[in-house]
C-alpha positions in Angstrom: 82.7 33.1 5.6 82.4 34.7 9.0 85.7 35.8 10.6 86.5 35.1 14.2 89.1 35.7 16.9 88.9 32.0 17.7 88.6 29.2 15.2 86.7 26.0 16.2 88.2 23.1 14.3 86.7 19.6 14.5 88.9 16.8 13.1 87.2 13.5 12.2 89.8 10.8 11.8 90.8 7.1 12.1 93.5 5.8 14.3 95.2 3.7 11.5 94.5 6.0 8.6 97.7 7.0 6.8 96.2 10.3 5.7 95.0 11.0 9.3 98.5 10.2 10.6 100.2 12.5 8.2 97.8 15.3 8.7 98.1 15.2 12.5 101.9 15.0 12.4 102.6 17.4 9.5 99.7 19.9 9.7 97.8 19.8 13.0 100.6 19.6 15.5 102.7 22.4 14.0 99.7 24.6 13.5 98.6 24.1 17.1 102.0 24.9 18.4 102.1 28.2 16.5 98.4 29.2 16.9 97.2 27.5 20.1 95.8 30.8 21.4 93.5 31.0 18.4 92.0 27.5 18.1 89.5 25.3 19.9 90.3 21.8 18.7 88.0 18.8 18.9 89.2 15.3 17.8 86.7 12.6 16.8 88.2 9.2 16.2 85.6 7.2 14.2 85.8 8.0 10.5 84.1 5.4 8.3 83.5 2.9 11.0 80.1 1.3 11.8 78.6 -0.2 15.0 75.9 -2.7 16.0 74.5 -3.4 19.5 75.7 -6.5 21.4 73.6 -6.8 24.5 74.6 -3.8 26.7 77.7 -3.2 24.6 78.7 -2.4 21.1 80.5 -4.1 18.2 82.5 -2.0 15.8 83.6 -2.6 12.2 86.4 -0.2 11.0 87.8 0.7 7.6 91.3 -0.6 8.5 90.2 -3.7 10.5 89.8 -4.7 14.1 93.1 -3.1 15.2 91.8 0.3 14.1 88.6 -0.2 16.2 90.8 -1.0 19.2 92.9 2.1 18.4 89.8 4.3 18.1 88.6 3.1 21.5 92.0 3.9 23.0 92.0 7.3 21.4 88.5 7.9 22.8 89.7 7.2 26.3 92.8 9.4 25.9 90.7 12.3 24.7 88.4 12.0 27.8 91.0 11.6 30.5 93.8 13.9 29.3 92.8 17.4 30.4 95.5 19.6 29.0 94.8 20.3 25.3 98.5 20.3 24.2 99.3 17.1 26.0 96.2 15.5 24.6 97.2 16.3 21.0 100.7 15.2 21.6 99.4 11.9 23.1 97.2 11.3 20.1 100.1 12.2 17.7 102.3 9.6 19.5 99.6 7.0 19.2 99.2 7.6 15.5 102.9 6.9 15.1 102.9 4.0 17.7 99.5 2.3 17.6 98.5 0.6 20.8 101.3 2.0 22.9 99.0 3.7 25.3 101.3 3.5 28.3 104.5 4.4 26.5 102.9 7.3 24.7 101.4 8.6 27.9 104.8 8.5 29.6 106.4 10.3 26.7 104.0 13.3 27.1 103.7 13.3 30.8 100.2 11.8 31.1 99.4 8.8 33.4 97.9 5.9 31.5 96.7 4.0 34.6 94.3 3.8 36.1 91.8 6.0 34.2 92.8 5.5 30.5 93.7 1.9 31.0 90.4 1.0 32.7 88.4 2.9 30.2 90.2 1.2 27.3 89.9 -2.3 28.8 86.3 -1.9 30.0 83.0 -0.9 28.5 83.5 2.8 28.9 85.7 3.1 25.9 83.2 1.4 23.7 80.5 3.7 24.9 82.7 6.7 24.2 83.4 5.5 20.6 79.7 4.8 20.0 79.0 8.5 21.0 81.7 9.6 18.5 80.1 7.4 15.9 76.7 9.0 16.5 78.3 12.4 16.0 80.2 11.3 12.9 77.2 9.7 11.3 75.1 12.8 11.9 77.4 15.0 9.8 75.8 17.0 7.0 77.2 16.7 4.5 78.2 13.1 5.3 81.9 12.3 5.8 83.4 10.7 2.7 87.1 10.7 3.6 89.5 11.1 6.6 90.6 13.4 8.0 87.4 15.4 7.6 87.8 19.0 8.7 85.0 21.2 10.0 85.7 24.8 10.6 83.4 26.8 12.9 80.6 24.2 12.6 80.5 24.2 8.8 82.1 21.9 6.2 83.0 23.1 2.7 85.2 21.6 0.1 87.6 24.5 -0.2 88.3 24.6 3.5 88.7 20.9 3.6 91.4 20.8 1.0 93.1 24.0 2.0 93.2 22.7 5.6 94.5 19.3 4.5 97.5 20.8 2.7 98.0 24.1 4.4 96.2 24.1 7.8 97.9 27.1 9.3 96.9 29.3 6.3 93.4 28.1 6.5 93.1 28.8 10.2 94.4 32.2 9.6 91.8 32.8 6.9 89.2 32.5 9.6 90.8 35.1 11.9 90.5 38.9 11.7 90.8 40.2 15.3 93.6 42.8 15.2 96.6 41.9 17.4 96.6 45.3 19.1 93.1 44.8 20.6 94.0 41.6 22.4 97.0 41.5 24.9 97.3 37.8 24.7 98.3 38.0 21.1 101.5 39.7 22.2 103.0 36.4 23.5 106.6 35.3 23.2 105.5 32.8 20.6 104.5 35.8 18.3 101.5 33.8 17.3 99.8 36.6 15.3 103.0 37.4 13.4 103.3 33.7 12.5 99.7 33.8 11.3 100.2 37.0 9.3 103.4 35.7 7.6 101.6 32.4 6.8 98.8 34.3 5.1 101.1 36.5 3.1 103.2 33.5 1.9 100.1 31.7 0.8 98.9 34.6 -1.2 102.2 35.0 -3.0 
């Protein structure tokens, strides 16, 4: 496994998946807060859904029913129109706990819901975004078989999947080797590298 100074993590998930919700809340958000300087995070809200053309639009079928399809569309719009990475993740985390509450969750994290996200969600743009996420998800090799599906640095393997699901911070750290003394930004008040180091040592013990 190649070691890096930045870990690229792609999380394929579903908006009403219990496992996705728990992973985002209990693993992804805390890890991001501690190691934000060492991660590039991409969220892909599609999972085991399917789609079929309907004229110039798309119809979706989702594992947890029509409400999940609506949620995936809303998430797609939030991901496009929320520029700040931390606000974006907190917005998604709020929506996982409060499905459909786009305006309230936006207000809680300091992101405007209207007009951009609202119009995207209520119009055809959101469906087009979700279809694109579907194309990406369906092109995975190996194919997605569960959610959340975790891809580190462009490659999926079973060990990283399960390590990441249960101990994400440790797994992110396993992909990092750049010494803290060579990069000034590691010497931040958050003590990110120390947090990473401690996590790795605890896991080994």
